[in-house]
C-alpha positions as CSV (number, residue, x, y, z in Angstrom):
1,M,95.7,47.9,128.1
2,T,95.0,48.1,130.8
3,A,93.9,44.9,133.0
4,P,90.0,44.1,131.9
5,T,87.0,44.9,134.3
6,T,85.8,40.8,135.0
7,G,82.2,40.9,133.5
8,T,79.0,37.7,132.4
9,E,77.2,38.3,129.1
10,Y,74.8,38.8,130.7
11,D,76.5,42.0,132.1
12,A,78.1,43.1,128.8
13,H,74.0,42.3,127.6
14,S,72.1,44.8,130.5
15,K,74.6,47.0,130.1
16,I,74.1,47.8,126.2
17,D,70.2,48.1,127.4
18,S,70.5,50.2,129.4
19,L,72.3,52.6,127.2
20,A,70.0,52.0,124.7
21,E,66.7,53.0,127.1
22,K,69.1,55.8,127.5
23,I,69.1,57.2,124.5
24,E,66.2,56.5,123.3
25,N,64.4,58.3,126.9
26,E,66.8,60.6,126.7
27,V,68.3,61.7,123.6
28,P,66.4,64.4,121.3
29,E,65.5,62.7,118.3
30,E,67.9,64.0,115.9
31,L,70.6,62.9,117.8
32,R,69.8,59.1,118.0
33,N,71.9,58.2,115.4
34,R,75.0,60.2,116.6
35,A,74.9,58.4,120.3
36,W,74.5,55.0,118.8
37,G,77.4,56.3,116.9
38,L,79.9,56.9,120.3
39,V,78.0,53.2,121.1
40,L,79.6,52.4,118.3
41,D,83.2,54.2,118.8
42,A,83.8,53.1,121.9
43,L,83.0,49.2,120.8
44,Y,85.5,49.4,117.7
45,W,89.0,47.9,119.4
46,V,86.8,44.9,121.6
47,P,87.5,42.7,118.8
48,Q,91.3,44.0,118.7
49,E,91.6,43.8,122.7
50,I,89.3,40.1,123.0
51,E,92.2,39.4,120.5
52,Q,94.9,40.6,122.3
53,L,93.9,38.5,125.5
54,V,93.8,35.8,124.0
55,E,97.4,35.6,123.0
56,R,98.7,37.1,126.7
57,H,96.3,34.2,127.9
58,Q,98.0,31.1,125.3
59,G,101.7,32.6,125.5
60,P,104.4,32.9,123.5
61,G,104.0,28.9,121.0
62,D,101.2,28.1,122.7
63,E,99.3,28.9,119.3
64,E,96.6,25.8,119.2
65,T,97.2,23.0,116.1
66,E,94.6,22.4,114.5
67,D,93.6,18.3,114.3
68,P,93.4,18.2,110.5
69,S,91.1,15.4,111.0
70,A,88.4,17.7,112.1
71,K,88.4,19.5,108.9
72,Y,86.3,16.8,107.6
């Protein structure tokens, strides 16, 4: 993974909205499911990359310990 681009939740929503508009307006109806499949394929590894980003930020042995009293 390379250094991630920075952005906000708003930026992500805007990008998805623009992709939805592009698919709706420019992709023939019979190809729209395949177009959305491309979007899903591109998003497939995102959760794992986010997890790796967080792990690198925490550093080795710096895992958050859960407060047992917070469970109840």
